[in-house]
N, C-alpha and C positions, 0 to 999 in steps of 0.2 A: 504494500500500500504506500509506503514511503517513496519507493521508486516512482510510482505513478504521480505522486504529488510533486516530486522533483522534476519529472518530465513536463508537467503542466506549467511549472514555474520558470523553466529555462528560457522560453521565448521572451519573457519580461526582462530577464537578466541580459539577454542578447540585445534587446532594444536599448536598455540603459547604457550598455557599453558602446554600441554603435552611435547612439545619440551624442555621447561624450566625444567620440572621435570626430564626428562631423562638426560639432560646435567648436571644438578646439581648432580645427583646420579652417573652417569657413566663416565662423562668426564668434571670434574670441571676446567680443564686446558684450555678449549675452551669457557668458559663463556663470554669472551670478544666478541664473535660473536653474543650474544643474541640481542643487539639493532638492528643490521642489519637484523638478521633473523626475529625478530618481525616485523620490518617495511615491509619486503618482504611478510610475512604472512598477515599483515594488508592490503597490496596492493591487494593481491588475494581476500580477503574478499570484498574490495571495488569493484573490477572488477566483482565479482559475484553478487553484489547488484546493479550495475549500471543501470540495466533496470528499476529499481523502483525509481531511484533518478534523479535529474536534470542532463542533458547531460554533463555539465562541470565537473561532479564528476569523469569522466574518467581521467581528468588531475590530480586530487588529487591522484587517483590510480597510475598514472605515477610518481608523486612526491614521494610517499612512496616506490615504486619499485626502483627508482633512488637513493633515500636517503639510502635505505637498502644496495644497492650494494656499494655505496660510503662509508658507515660505515664499511663494510667488508674490503674494500681496505685500507682505512685510518688506521683502527685499527689493520690491520694485521702486521704493523711494530712493534709497542710496545707490541702488544698482551696483552693489559690490558683493563679491563672493564672501560669505560669512561662514566661518567654521561652526559658529553656534547654531546656525540653521540646520546644518547637517547633524551635529551632535545631539541636539534636543530631539529632532524628529526621529532619528534612527536609534538613539539611546533609549528613549521612552518606548519606542515601538518594539525593540528587542526585549525589553523587560516585560512588555505585554505578551509577546510570543512565549517567553519562558513561563509566565504565569498560566497561560492557556494550556500549554503543553503539560505542565506539572499537574494541573487540575483535570485536564482532559484525559491524560494517559497515566496519571499517578496511581490510580487504584489498581490497574492491571499490572503495573510494575511491582507494586508492593505484594501482590498475591503470589508471585513467583518465588 
């Protein structure tokens, strides 16, 4: 089941990587948008993988979508690449993933 979830997630990772390469080469003036675009791409990967993961993982996808959109709005003022945008969005998102996986799969692991 995990392999299927990873397979569903890979296109979103590829899009994030290709988007980074294209923006770096063709439009470096908009690199400030990368944390928001990465978070949105990550949310799409989570939504694609949701059927193989615990049900609350949908909320994690919503977090990454909202965080990505907020990053784009907040960073549009100064238009500078901020490490805080990336750190807050993905740091909190990964903590949410850990909580969901602990509570979603925790019972079956403890029974072994």
